C-alpha positions, 0 to 999 in steps of 0.5 A, spaced: 515 473 519 509 472 515 503 476 514 497 473 513 492 478 509 486 474 512 488 476 519 490 483 517 483 484 514 480 481 520 483 485 525 482 492 521 475 490 519 476 490 512 471 486 508 473 482 502 467 479 499 467 473 495 472 469 491 471 473 485 474 479 488 479 475 491 481 472 485 481 478 481 486 481 487 490 475 486 491 476 479 493 483 479 498 481 485 501 476 480 501 480 474 505 485 479 510 480 481 511 478 474 513 485 472 517 486 478 521 480 477 522 481 469 526 488 471 533 488 472 536 488 479 538 495 479 531 497 476 527 493 482 532 496 487 530 503 484 523 502 484 523 499 491 527 505 494 522 510 491 516 506 493 519 506 500 520 513 500 513 515 498 510 510 503 515 513 509 513 520 507 505 519 506 501 523 510 494 523 507 488 519 505 489 513 501 486 516 495 491 522 496 496 516 496 494 513 489 491 519 485 496 525 487 502 522 490 503 516 485 499 519 480 495 513 478 489 514 474 482 515 477 479 511 472 480 503 470 479 501 477 485 503 480 482 504 487 479 497 488 486 494 484 490 497 490 485 496 495 485 493 501 493 493 502 494 500 499 489 502 504 492 498 510 499 502 509 496 509 508 492 508 515 498 505 518 502 511 516 496 516 519 497 512 525 504 513 526 503 521 525 498 521 530 502 517 535 508 522 533 503 528 535 500 525 541 507 523 544 512 527 541 516 521 539 520 522 533 519 516 528 524 519 523 519 518 517 523 523 513 
């Protein structure tokens, strides 16, 4: 299944303004892929496993996820460089927590 970011942004009401912003985001994504692809396979698996663990156990705001949980710096545009995908993930995890609380369904996130 392929996820179209534009469709996700439209459905979630997230507005990405202007092609300059999109180009900047695409540059960070491309750089991330280059760095990730340059790692040995064991390091990529370890990094992916860690990120999945962090995301699965996330139960706070987007800011909490990037600054407190991941320890990324508040300066240097971290918020905007990880947005909107990081916020989408954060919101989805919050929705899962609310679903669990409302219906008592064990999502076994931990």
